[in-house]
Each structure stands twice: as C-alpha cells, then as structure tokens.
C-alpha positions as CSV (number, residue, x, y, z in Angstrom):
1,E,110.3,119.7,113.0
2,L,107.1,119.3,115.0
3,V,106.1,116.4,112.8
4,A,109.2,115.1,113.3
5,A,109.3,115.2,116.9
6,Q,105.9,113.9,117.0
7,R,106.7,110.6,115.3
8,S,109.9,110.0,117.2
9,R,107.9,110.4,120.5
10,L,105.1,108.1,119.2
11,E,107.8,105.4,118.4
12,M,109.4,105.1,121.2
13,R,106.0,104.7,123.0
14,M,105.4,101.7,120.9
15,S,107.9,99.8,122.9
16,S,106.9,101.5,126.3
17,A,103.0,101.6,126.4
18,G,102.6,98.6,123.5
19,N,100.3,97.1,125.8
20,V,97.8,101.0,126.0
21,L,98.4,101.2,122.0
22,A,97.2,97.6,121.2
23,A,94.1,97.3,123.8
24,G,93.3,100.8,122.4
25,R,93.3,99.2,118.2
26,A,91.9,96.5,119.7
27,M,88.9,97.9,121.3
28,S,88.7,100.3,118.3
29,C,87.0,97.4,115.7
30,F,83.9,97.9,117.8
31,S,83.3,100.8,119.7
32,V,83.3,104.2,118.6
33,P,85.0,105.8,121.9
34,A,87.7,103.6,121.3
35,L,87.9,104.2,117.6
36,I,88.1,108.5,118.0
37,T,90.8,107.4,120.9
38,D,92.9,105.6,118.6
39,S,92.3,108.2,115.8
40,I,94.0,111.0,118.2
41,S,96.8,109.1,120.1
42,G,97.3,105.6,119.1
43,I,98.3,103.6,116.2
44,A,95.9,105.1,113.4
45,Y,97.5,108.5,115.2
46,Y,101.2,107.3,114.7
47,Q,100.3,106.0,111.4
48,F,98.6,109.4,110.4
49,V,101.7,111.2,111.6
50,K,104.2,108.9,110.1
51,D,102.8,109.6,106.7
52,L,102.5,113.4,107.2
53,D,106.3,112.8,108.1
54,E,107.3,111.2,104.8
55,H,105.2,113.7,102.4
56,Y,105.0,116.3,104.2
57,E,106.2,118.6,101.3
58,E,102.9,117.9,99.6
59,K,100.3,117.4,102.1
60,K,101.6,120.8,104.8
61,D,99.1,123.3,103.0
62,E,96.5,120.5,103.3
63,I,97.8,120.0,106.7
64,R,97.5,123.9,107.7
65,S,94.3,124.7,106.4
66,K,92.7,121.8,108.1
67,C,94.1,123.2,111.5
68,Q,92.5,126.4,110.8
69,E,89.2,125.0,110.2
70,L,89.2,123.0,113.2
71,V,90.3,125.6,115.4
72,K,86.6,127.3,114.1
73,K,84.9,124.3,114.3
74,V,85.6,123.3,118.3
75,F,87.0,126.9,119.7
76,T,82.9,127.8,119.5
77,R,81.1,129.7,122.1
78,D,78.2,126.7,122.3
79,H,81.0,124.3,122.6
80,L,82.4,126.2,125.6
81,L,82.5,124.1,128.7
82,V,83.9,125.2,131.9
83,S,84.5,123.5,135.2
84,S,85.5,125.1,138.6
85,T,87.1,123.7,141.6
86,G,88.0,126.3,144.0
87,D,86.4,128.1,146.9
88,D,83.2,130.6,146.7
89,Q,85.8,133.7,145.8
90,A,87.3,131.5,142.7
91,F,84.2,130.5,141.9
92,T,82.8,134.3,141.8
93,Q,86.2,134.7,139.5
94,V,85.1,132.6,137.1
95,E,82.0,133.7,136.8
96,T,83.5,138.1,135.9
97,Y,85.7,136.6,133.8
98,L,83.9,133.8,132.1
99,P,82.0,136.2,129.3
100,G,85.3,138.2,127.9
101,I,86.9,134.8,128.0
102,A,83.5,133.9,125.2
103,E,83.6,137.0,123.4
104,H,87.0,136.0,122.2
105,L,85.9,132.6,120.9
106,F,84.1,132.1,117.6
107,A,80.6,132.7,116.5
108,S,78.4,129.1,116.3
109,G,78.8,127.9,112.8
110,K,75.9,126.0,111.2
111,K,75.0,122.6,112.9
112,E,76.4,119.9,110.3
113,A,75.4,116.2,110.5
114,A,77.1,113.8,112.5
115,Q,79.3,111.8,110.1
116,E,78.8,108.0,110.1
117,I,81.0,106.2,111.6
118,R,82.0,102.7,110.7
119,L,83.5,100.1,112.4
120,T,85.4,97.2,111.2
121,R,86.3,94.2,112.9
122,K,89.8,92.7,112.2
123,K,92.5,90.7,114.2
124,E,95.7,92.7,113.6
125,G,99.5,91.7,114.4
126,F,101.5,94.9,114.4
127,K,106.0,93.9,113.8
128,D,108.5,95.7,115.6
129,A,111.8,95.3,116.4
130,S,111.5,94.0,119.9
131,Q,111.8,90.7,120.9
132,V,108.4,90.8,123.8
133,Q,104.7,91.1,122.5
134,Y,101.6,93.2,123.7
135,V,98.5,90.9,123.4
136,C,95.4,91.6,123.8
137,R,92.3,90.5,123.1
138,A,88.8,92.2,123.3
139,G,85.3,92.4,123.5
140,N,81.9,94.2,124.5
141,F,79.4,91.8,126.7
142,T,76.6,94.5,126.5
143,K,75.5,93.3,122.6
144,D,74.6,89.9,124.3
145,G,72.4,91.8,127.0
146,Y,74.9,91.7,130.1
147,E,75.1,94.7,132.5
148,F,77.7,96.2,134.2
149,N,78.3,95.0,138.1
150,G,80.8,95.9,140.3
151,A,81.7,92.7,141.2
152,L,83.7,92.9,137.8
153,N,85.7,95.2,139.4
154,I,86.6,92.5,142.5
155,L,87.2,90.0,139.2
156,R,89.8,92.5,137.7
157,V,91.6,92.8,141.4
158,A,91.4,88.8,141.0
159,L,92.7,88.4,137.9
160,S,96.0,90.6,138.6
161,Y,96.9,88.9,141.5
162,D,96.2,85.1,141.0
163,Y,95.2,83.6,137.5
164,F,96.9,86.1,135.0
165,W,99.8,87.2,138.0
166,I,100.4,82.6,138.1
167,N,100.2,81.7,134.5
168,V,101.1,85.1,132.5
169,R,103.9,86.4,134.9
170,V,104.8,83.8,136.8
171,K,104.6,81.0,134.5
172,G,105.3,83.2,131.0
173,G,107.2,85.1,132.3
174,A,106.2,88.7,130.8
175,Y,106.2,91.7,133.1
176,G,102.8,92.2,133.8
177,C,99.2,91.4,132.7
178,R,95.9,93.3,133.2
179,S,92.0,93.6,132.3
180,A,89.8,96.0,132.2
181,F,85.7,96.0,132.6
182,G,83.9,99.1,131.2
183,M,80.5,100.7,132.2
184,N,79.9,100.7,128.8
185,G,81.1,96.9,128.3
186,D,84.2,97.7,126.8
187,T,86.6,94.9,128.0
188,Y,90.0,93.8,127.2
189,F,92.6,91.2,128.6
190,V,96.0,92.6,127.6
191,S,100.1,91.4,128.8
192,Y,102.8,94.0,128.9
193,R,106.3,93.3,127.6
194,D,105.4,89.6,127.3
195,P,107.5,86.7,126.1
196,N,104.9,84.7,124.0
197,L,101.8,84.9,121.8
198,E,100.0,82.1,121.3
199,R,100.0,80.6,125.3
200,T,98.6,83.8,126.2
201,M,95.8,84.1,123.8
202,E,95.4,80.6,125.4
203,I,95.2,81.7,128.9
204,Y,93.0,84.4,128.3
205,E,90.5,81.2,126.7
206,G,90.6,79.9,129.9
207,V,89.4,82.7,132.2
208,A,85.8,81.5,131.8
209,D,86.7,78.5,133.0
210,Y,89.2,79.7,136.1
211,L,86.0,81.4,136.8
212,R,83.3,78.7,136.8
213,T,85.4,76.9,139.8
214,F,86.7,80.2,141.8
215,T,86.9,79.1,145.3
216,V,89.0,80.9,147.7
217,S,89.0,81.3,151.4
218,D,87.3,84.0,153.1
219,F,90.3,86.1,154.4
220,D,91.5,86.2,150.3
221,M,87.4,87.1,149.0
222,N,87.6,89.8,152.1
223,K,91.8,90.7,150.4
224,Y,89.9,91.2,147.1
225,I,87.2,93.6,148.1
226,I,89.5,95.9,149.9
227,G,91.7,96.1,147.3
228,T,88.9,97.0,145.0
229,I,87.8,99.5,147.8
230,S,91.0,101.1,147.9
231,N,91.2,102.0,144.0
232,L,87.5,103.2,144.1
233,D,88.0,105.4,147.6
234,Q,91.5,107.4,147.1
235,P,92.2,110.1,148.5
236,M,91.8,113.2,146.1
237,T,93.5,116.8,145.9
238,P,90.7,119.3,145.3
239,A,92.6,119.6,141.6
240,L,92.3,115.7,141.2
241,K,88.4,115.9,142.4
242,G,87.9,118.6,139.6
243,D,89.4,116.4,137.3
244,R,86.9,113.3,138.2
245,S,84.3,115.4,138.6
246,M,84.2,116.5,134.5
247,N,85.5,113.1,134.0
248,L,82.0,111.6,135.3
249,Y,80.2,114.8,133.8
250,M,81.1,113.9,130.5
251,N,80.5,110.2,130.8
252,H,77.0,110.3,132.3
253,V,78.1,109.0,135.4
254,T,75.7,109.5,138.2
255,E,76.3,109.8,142.4
256,D,73.8,107.3,142.2
257,M,75.8,104.8,139.7
258,I,78.5,105.0,141.9
259,K,77.0,104.1,144.9
260,E,75.3,101.3,143.6
261,E,78.5,100.2,142.0
262,R,80.5,100.3,145.7
263,V,77.2,98.6,147.2
264,Q,77.8,95.6,144.5
265,V,81.5,95.5,145.3
266,L,80.8,95.7,149.1
267,E,78.0,92.4,148.8
268,A,79.7,90.2,146.2
269,T,80.3,87.0,147.3
270,Q,82.0,84.2,145.4
271,E,79.0,83.2,143.8
272,D,78.7,86.6,142.4
273,I,82.4,86.2,141.1
274,R,81.4,82.5,139.5
275,G,78.6,84.1,137.8
276,L,80.8,86.5,135.7
277,A,82.1,83.7,133.8
278,E,78.7,84.5,131.6
279,I,79.7,88.1,131.0
280,V,83.7,87.4,130.0
281,E,82.2,84.5,127.6
282,A,80.3,86.8,125.6
283,M,83.1,89.5,125.8
284,M,85.2,86.6,124.3
285,K,82.6,86.2,121.1
286,A,83.8,89.0,119.6
287,E,87.5,87.4,119.2
288,Q,89.0,90.7,118.8
289,I,93.1,91.0,119.0
290,C,96.0,92.5,118.7
291,V,99.8,92.0,119.0
292,I,102.6,94.1,118.9
293,G,105.3,92.6,118.9
294,S,108.2,90.6,117.4
295,E,108.5,89.6,113.8
296,D,109.2,86.1,114.6
297,K,106.8,85.7,117.1
298,I,104.1,87.2,114.9
299,E,105.2,85.4,112.1
300,E,104.9,82.0,113.7
301,A,101.1,83.1,114.9
302,K,100.5,84.6,111.3
303,D,97.0,82.3,110.8
304,M,95.9,83.9,113.9
305,F,95.6,87.6,112.3
306,D,93.1,88.8,109.2
307,T,96.0,91.5,108.7
308,V,100.0,91.9,109.9
309,T,101.8,94.6,109.2
310,G,105.1,96.7,110.5
311,F,105.5,99.8,111.6
C-alpha cells in the first residue's frame, strides 16, 4: 500500500512539478549531487518505485533486507549530526540528553570504500498525457574555468522579469520560466507548463546574445539589485535560521563567502551583467536537455533527443 501510494503521488508530481524533475534530471548527467537527488526523489526514483510496484511480490524480501541494512549504516554514532536553535537552556538540554540518544544508535561499522559514481550524458524526452511541456537546458560553467559571481543572482532576476518573461511567458504562452546558478557551477533554464518545445530551446540559445547587448536604465538596474537583495536578506524565524545554518554547513558555505556574494550584488554594474555572457555560453556547451511533455510535441522534436521514453 505504501509503495502504491508513493507511486501515485510521484505521478501527480509529474504534472504539477515537472519543471523541478526536468531540471534535476538534466543536471544529474553531469553533477553528482544532482544524480543522487534524482535517485532519491526525482525521475530515477519514480522509475524505481514504479518497477517495485509492478513486481512487488518478487522484490519485497530484497527491499526489506536492503532497508534493514541501510538503517544500520545510516544511524550510527559517527554519522550523528545535530543542529540546535534556541536559548542557552535549550542548548543545555541538548547536551544533557544527547549521550543517551547516541547510546541507542548502531555502533560504527567498518569503513567502506566510497562507491564510484559514473555520470552519463544524454538528452532525454519523457512523454506523458499532458498537453504542456517542461523544457530544461542545463550545464556547468566551472568546467571551463569560470567561478560563481554574485552578479549571477541579478541575472536570474533580470531573466525572470525581462528576457524569459517576454519571450517564454508573454509571447510563448508558458505559465513561467526560471533559471538557477549554483555556487558549484550547476546551472539550468527551465519552463513551466509550456505549450512550446523547440521554440523555447531557441530562446535559451539566445540568452548569451541578450547579455552582450544588455542595457537598461539606472532605475531598472537598481530595481534588479533590490529584487536580488530581497531574496538574499529575507526575514527569518528562529526555525528558518536553524535550517539555513545547517544547509550552509552541509554545503561548506562560509560567512565570508556570503559577504562576498552580497558585495558583488550591491556593486554590480551593467558591464558586469554583460560579462556573464561567457559564463552562459560555457554552461550551454554541455547541450544537456530534458523535456517532460506531450507525446506529440516530443515526437515532433525527437531528433533533439538521445532517448525518448514514456512514464
């Protein structure tokens, strides 16, 4: 029942959050973190759950055994990591009760060699019963020697309110289009509930040219900077502060890195934005695409893909 329910929820997510799944799948072809995420919550995970649901009787004992083995590997004393957000009294309570919790964890076993993870580049189309597409193009700019710059955050805002807004949403009829530029270089463009496919890919190809001629008024440039800072400096509850702290710790992001990024945003000029064209070109070189959408649209553009499959 749990497996069937999980499959049903994942199939509903295909139509409601296909942009997230397409972006994750596209990046999984060149990014180890994205590959792992796809394996535990993305398209690869859905394929695993679907297969398990259809062959449950043959696989149930193996799954039960693997789950038991996994619990013993994950919940060990040397894997324990605690984040505490609260006043001094709350911290004292954590210190008091933590040793007792640790006693109930599994003892650390023999350290195993890390598994080799192989990344396979492929352009994929996934057909479903909808009449709209989630069109993604992804790549990594650090492989060509470029580094993350806070001005990329401004570019994300500018694309959302200008280039993508006009071409993908207003002219193209999609519900939306967004971009993301990771500190590790992982980057994607993805549309949401998009009636187009090949046309949207052509718009992605034009981002670098858009940047080379990027010219806006001082008012609009300040608007983009303010919009960017508002995303970086949002008010947070204590719980959100704790979540963010843990996230930064796990991703090895230091306070100095955050300060530098903020300065780069506040001091960015239009010339800095124009200079990002080379970073976008480096990202586009990967030619990594993933599309989730209607059978007709994907079949029309099947020469664009290495593989075309249905859900």
